[in-house]
N, CA, C and O atoms as CSV, one atom per row, in Angstrom:
chain,resi,resn,atom,element,x,y,z
A,1,MET,N,N,0.848,-1.053,-0.264
A,1,MET,CA,C,0.030,-0.354,-0.340
A,1,MET,C,C,0.918,1.116,0.127
A,1,MET,O,O,1.642,1.198,1.118
A,2,THR,N,N,0.579,2.470,-1.099
A,2,THR,CA,C,1.232,3.214,-0.804
A,2,THR,C,C,1.200,4.366,-0.239
A,2,THR,O,O,0.005,4.623,-0.093
A,3,ALA,N,N,1.784,5.156,0.137
A,3,ALA,CA,C,1.215,6.182,1.367
A,3,ALA,C,C,0.041,7.239,0.492
A,3,ALA,O,O,-0.652,8.028,1.135
A,4,LYS,N,N,-0.023,7.175,-0.423
A,4,LYS,CA,C,-0.904,8.032,-1.020
A,4,LYS,C,C,-2.355,7.357,-0.638
A,4,LYS,O,O,-3.278,8.079,-0.259
A,5,ASP,N,N,-2.577,5.275,-0.815
A,5,ASP,CA,C,-3.523,4.888,-0.729
A,5,ASP,C,C,-3.836,4.911,0.801
A,5,ASP,O,O,-5.015,4.918,1.154
A,6,ARG,N,N,-2.756,4.924,1.789
A,6,ARG,CA,C,-2.747,4.836,2.901
A,6,ARG,C,C,-3.303,6.637,3.298
A,6,ARG,O,O,-3.979,6.431,4.305
A,7,GLN,N,N,-3.338,7.572,3.144
A,7,GLN,CA,C,-3.648,8.529,3.527
A,7,GLN,C,C,-5.141,8.677,2.727
A,7,GLN,O,O,-6.066,9.427,3.041
A,8,LEU,N,N,-5.102,8.096,2.039
A,8,LEU,CA,C,-7.083,7.846,1.263
A,8,LEU,C,C,-7.914,7.288,2.458
A,8,LEU,O,O,-8.879,7.912,2.899
A,9,ASP,N,N,-7.464,5.966,3.019
A,9,ASP,CA,C,-7.872,5.923,3.801
A,9,ASP,C,C,-8.215,6.037,5.139
A,9,ASP,O,O,-9.216,5.613,5.716
A,10,LEU,N,N,-7.078,6.783,5.648
A,10,LEU,CA,C,-7.072,7.876,6.760
A,10,LEU,C,C,-8.466,8.479,6.979
A,10,LEU,O,O,-9.226,8.423,7.945
A,11,ASN,N,N,-8.572,9.115,5.692
A,11,ASN,CA,C,-9.152,10.523,5.591
A,11,ASN,C,C,-10.692,10.184,5.200
A,11,ASN,O,O,-11.580,11.035,5.249
A,12,ARG,N,N,-10.904,8.808,4.799
A,12,ARG,CA,C,-12.014,8.132,4.985
A,12,ARG,C,C,-12.585,7.944,6.002
A,12,ARG,O,O,-13.753,8.219,6.274
A,13,GLU,N,N,-11.431,7.234,6.932
A,13,GLU,CA,C,-12.143,6.824,8.666
A,13,GLU,C,C,-12.340,8.245,9.587
A,13,GLU,O,O,-13.125,8.393,10.523
A,14,VAL,N,N,-11.568,9.050,9.139
A,14,VAL,CA,C,-11.897,10.828,9.476
A,14,VAL,C,C,-13.264,11.122,9.264
A,14,VAL,O,O,-14.069,11.650,10.031
A,15,GLU,N,N,-13.402,10.717,8.150
A,15,GLU,CA,C,-14.913,11.118,7.430
A,15,GLU,C,C,-15.917,10.755,8.267
A,15,GLU,O,O,-16.692,11.382,8.989
A,16,ASP,N,N,-15.647,9.030,7.890
A,16,ASP,CA,C,-16.615,8.018,8.807
A,16,ASP,C,C,-16.918,8.635,10.120
A,16,ASP,O,O,-17.917,9.269,10.458
A,17,GLN,N,N,-15.748,8.289,10.858
A,17,GLN,CA,C,-15.742,9.010,11.915
A,17,GLN,C,C,-16.606,10.517,12.483
A,17,GLN,O,O,-17.180,10.657,13.563
A,18,THR,N,N,-16.469,11.509,11.390
A,18,THR,CA,C,-17.148,13.003,11.886
A,18,THR,C,C,-17.954,12.424,11.983
A,18,THR,O,O,-18.272,12.024,13.103
A,19,ASN,N,N,-18.791,12.042,10.702
A,19,ASN,CA,C,-20.115,11.887,10.291
A,19,ASN,C,C,-21.092,10.939,11.621
A,19,ASN,O,O,-22.129,11.189,12.235
A,20,ARG,N,N,-20.137,9.812,11.624
A,20,ARG,CA,C,-21.130,9.168,13.443
A,20,ARG,C,C,-20.961,10.368,14.203
A,20,ARG,O,O,-22.016,10.871,14.590
A,21,ILE,N,N,-19.862,10.977,14.527
A,21,ILE,CA,C,-20.154,12.142,15.975
A,21,ILE,C,C,-21.444,12.941,15.485
A,21,ILE,O,O,-22.542,12.808,16.025
A,22,ARG,N,N,-21.192,13.791,14.397
A,22,ARG,CA,C,-22.418,14.335,13.714
A,22,ARG,C,C,-23.545,13.869,13.914
A,22,ARG,O,O,-24.286,14.734,14.381
A,23,MET,N,N,-24.210,12.540,13.728
A,23,MET,CA,C,-25.047,11.717,13.737
A,23,MET,C,C,-25.518,11.756,15.467
A,23,MET,O,O,-26.545,12.180,15.996
A,24,MET,N,N,-24.563,11.262,15.916
A,24,MET,CA,C,-24.487,11.164,17.427
A,24,MET,C,C,-25.179,12.321,18.274
A,24,MET,O,O,-26.229,12.255,18.914
A,25,ASN,N,N,-24.166,13.583,18.083
A,25,ASN,CA,C,-24.889,14.845,18.076
A,25,ASN,C,C,-26.688,15.544,17.714
A,25,ASN,O,O,-27.458,16.233,18.384
A,26,ARG,N,N,-26.756,15.009,16.512
A,26,ARG,CA,C,-28.346,14.767,16.220
A,26,ARG,C,C,-28.951,13.991,17.104
A,26,ARG,O,O,-30.132,14.254,17.330
A,27,VAL,N,N,-28.518,13.208,17.600
A,27,VAL,CA,C,-29.235,12.328,18.401
A,27,VAL,C,C,-29.581,13.322,19.734
A,27,VAL,O,O,-30.644,13.827,20.093
A,28,ALA,N,N,-28.330,13.374,20.260
A,28,ALA,CA,C,-28.263,14.255,21.200
A,28,ALA,C,C,-29.147,15.350,21.494
A,28,ALA,O,O,-29.999,15.469,22.375
A,29,ALA,N,N,-28.805,16.058,20.659
A,29,ALA,CA,C,-29.713,17.441,20.344
A,29,ALA,C,C,-31.758,17.025,20.420
A,29,ALA,O,O,-32.513,17.739,21.080
A,30,GLU,N,N,-32.142,16.079,19.801
A,30,GLU,CA,C,-33.367,15.483,19.457
A,30,GLU,C,C,-33.660,15.064,20.623
A,30,GLU,O,O,-34.728,15.546,21.000
A,31,THR,N,N,-32.948,14.040,21.728
A,31,THR,CA,C,-33.260,13.713,23.015
A,31,THR,C,C,-33.946,14.933,23.699
A,31,THR,O,O,-35.128,14.984,24.037
A,32,GLY,N,N,-32.734,16.190,23.891
A,32,GLY,CA,C,-32.571,16.974,24.505
A,32,GLY,C,C,-34.184,18.043,24.435
A,32,GLY,O,O,-34.609,18.814,25.295
A,33,ASP,N,N,-34.618,17.786,23.436
A,33,ASP,CA,C,-35.896,18.764,22.741
A,33,ASP,C,C,-36.977,17.854,23.094
A,33,ASP,O,O,-38.105,18.344,23.052
A,34,THR,N,N,-36.861,16.513,23.464
A,34,THR,CA,C,-37.790,15.666,23.276
A,34,THR,C,C,-38.308,15.596,24.955
A,34,THR,O,O,-39.420,15.514,25.477
A,35,THR,N,N,-36.757,15.681,25.550
A,35,THR,CA,C,-37.250,15.834,27.311
A,35,THR,C,C,-37.534,17.576,27.506
A,35,THR,O,O,-38.654,17.700,28.002
A,36,ASN,N,N,-37.063,18.558,27.340
A,36,ASN,CA,C,-37.774,19.569,26.993
A,36,ASN,C,C,-39.456,19.601,27.058
A,36,ASN,O,O,-40.087,20.015,28.031
A,37,ASN,N,N,-40.033,19.091,25.853
A,37,ASN,CA,C,-41.159,18.965,25.971
A,37,ASN,C,C,-41.782,17.914,26.517
A,37,ASN,O,O,-42.911,17.878,26.028
A,38,VAL,N,N,-41.608,16.928,27.376
A,38,VAL,CA,C,-41.935,16.114,27.839
A,38,VAL,C,C,-42.023,16.785,29.625
A,38,VAL,O,O,-42.843,16.383,30.450
A,39,MET,N,N,-41.084,17.740,29.859
A,39,MET,CA,C,-40.830,18.251,31.073
A,39,MET,C,C,-42.019,19.569,30.895
A,39,MET,O,O,-42.723,20.122,31.740
A,40,ARG,N,N,-41.924,19.715,29.850
A,40,ARG,CA,C,-43.224,20.786,29.693
A,40,ARG,C,C,-44.619,20.822,29.616
A,40,ARG,O,O,-45.462,21.704,29.775
A,41,GLU,N,N,-44.647,19.376,29.268
A,41,GLU,CA,C,-46.366,18.715,29.356
A,41,GLU,C,C,-46.538,18.373,30.415
A,41,GLU,O,O,-47.599,18.717,30.936
A,42,LEU,N,N,-45.703,17.656,31.097
A,42,LEU,CA,C,-45.927,17.715,32.690
A,42,LEU,C,C,-45.627,18.820,33.417
A,42,LEU,O,O,-45.437,18.509,34.593
A,43,GLY,N,N,-45.513,19.897,33.224
A,43,GLY,CA,C,-45.905,20.974,34.402
A,43,GLY,C,C,-47.229,21.142,33.570
A,43,GLY,O,O,-48.199,20.684,34.175
A,44,ASP,N,N,-47.479,21.602,32.518
A,44,ASP,CA,C,-49.273,21.686,31.691
A,44,ASP,C,C,-49.741,21.037,33.021
A,44,ASP,O,O,-50.023,21.562,34.098
A,45,GLN,N,N,-49.738,19.494,32.552
A,45,GLN,CA,C,-50.663,18.304,33.640
A,45,GLN,C,C,-50.401,18.696,34.705
A,45,GLN,O,O,-51.412,18.941,35.364
A,46,LYS,N,N,-49.285,18.918,35.312
A,46,LYS,CA,C,-49.595,19.659,36.648
A,46,LYS,C,C,-50.453,20.497,37.122
A,46,LYS,O,O,-51.045,20.268,38.176
A,47,GLU,N,N,-50.676,21.790,36.277
A,47,GLU,CA,C,-51.624,22.962,36.475
A,47,GLU,C,C,-52.651,22.499,36.618
A,47,GLU,O,O,-53.337,22.774,37.603
A,48,LYS,N,N,-53.148,21.441,35.420
A,48,LYS,CA,C,-54.449,21.190,35.496
A,48,LYS,C,C,-54.870,20.501,36.192
A,48,LYS,O,O,-56.087,20.359,36.314
A,49,ILE,N,N,-54.049,19.890,36.834
A,49,ILE,CA,C,-54.510,18.818,38.572
A,49,ILE,C,C,-54.436,19.602,39.454
A,49,ILE,O,O,-54.887,19.144,40.504
A,50,LYS,N,N,-54.048,20.646,39.525
A,50,LYS,CA,C,-54.074,21.434,40.481
A,50,LYS,C,C,-54.928,22.404,40.366
A,50,LYS,O,O,-55.212,22.951,41.431
A,51,GLY,N,N,-55.551,22.893,39.215
A,51,GLY,CA,C,-57.062,23.494,39.436
A,51,GLY,C,C,-57.870,22.558,39.261
A,51,GLY,O,O,-58.944,23.152,39.165
A,52,GLN,N,N,-58.082,21.429,39.151
A,52,GLN,CA,C,-58.716,20.349,39.262
A,52,GLN,C,C,-59.528,20.086,40.736
A,52,GLN,O,O,-60.685,19.869,41.098
A,53,ILE,N,N,-58.084,20.255,41.399
A,53,ILE,CA,C,-58.293,19.903,42.834
A,53,ILE,C,C,-58.786,21.040,43.736
A,53,ILE,O,O,-59.508,21.040,44.733
A,54,ASP,N,N,-58.328,21.747,43.242
A,54,ASP,CA,C,-58.841,23.278,43.920
A,54,ASP,C,C,-60.455,23.846,43.538
A,54,ASP,O,O,-61.241,24.535,44.188
A,55,MET,N,N,-60.529,23.326,42.414
A,55,MET,CA,C,-61.949,23.026,42.298
A,55,MET,C,C,-62.930,22.347,43.149
A,55,MET,O,O,-63.975,22.746,43.663
A,56,VAL,N,N,-62.207,21.002,43.166
A,56,VAL,CA,C,-63.512,20.116,44.421
A,56,VAL,C,C,-63.338,20.679,45.502
A,56,VAL,O,O,-64.342,20.697,46.213
A,57,ARG,N,N,-61.937,21.419,46.141
A,57,ARG,CA,C,-61.695,21.950,47.269
A,57,ARG,C,C,-62.917,23.170,47.514
A,57,ARG,O,O,-63.615,23.352,48.511
A,58,MET,N,N,-62.891,23.811,46.400
A,58,MET,CA,C,-64.024,24.802,46.825
A,58,MET,C,C,-65.436,24.537,47.076
A,58,MET,O,O,-66.207,24.987,47.924
A,59,CYS,N,N,-65.605,23.588,46.011
A,59,CYS,CA,C,-67.358,22.504,46.351
A,59,CYS,C,C,-67.401,21.906,47.668
A,59,CYS,O,O,-68.491,21.684,48.196
A,60,VAL,N,N,-66.471,21.666,48.159
A,60,VAL,CA,C,-66.444,21.153,49.507
A,60,VAL,C,C,-66.723,21.738,50.588
A,60,VAL,O,O,-67.421,21.448,51.560
A,61,VAL,N,N,-65.818,22.978,50.176
A,61,VAL,CA,C,-66.471,24.324,50.931
A,61,VAL,C,C,-67.480,24.688,51.003
A,61,VAL,O,O,-68.036,24.785,52.097
A,62,ARG,N,N,-68.119,25.045,49.767
A,62,ARG,CA,C,-69.528,25.645,49.726
A,62,ARG,C,C,-70.436,24.465,50.293
A,62,ARG,O,O,-71.327,24.708,51.107
A,63,ALA,N,N,-70.183,23.220,49.848
A,63,ALA,CA,C,-71.493,22.241,50.107
A,63,ALA,C,C,-71.382,22.140,52.111
A,63,ALA,O,O,-72.449,21.887,52.670
A,64,THR,N,N,-70.155,22.338,52.990
A,64,THR,CA,C,-70.375,22.069,54.212
A,64,THR,C,C,-70.263,23.487,54.654
A,64,THR,O,O,-69.497,23.776,55.574
A,65,ARG,N,N,-71.252,24.722,53.826
A,65,ARG,CA,C,-71.322,25.733,54.696
A,65,ARG,C,C,-72.611,25.873,54.898
A,65,ARG,O,O,-73.024,26.740,55.668
């Protein structure tokens, strides 16, 4: 194998590794986005549940008066 062939092989390996790292970064970013969306949804659900609990409490207070 000539030095030129070896250099071409090394360049291909570097390019493959770079592409793998890019894909991993993309997956990491998408995972972060998904996590943020899930946390936002959980926060929204928490507020809705809190509102429903408060409504029930107000009904109970009114019924006991």
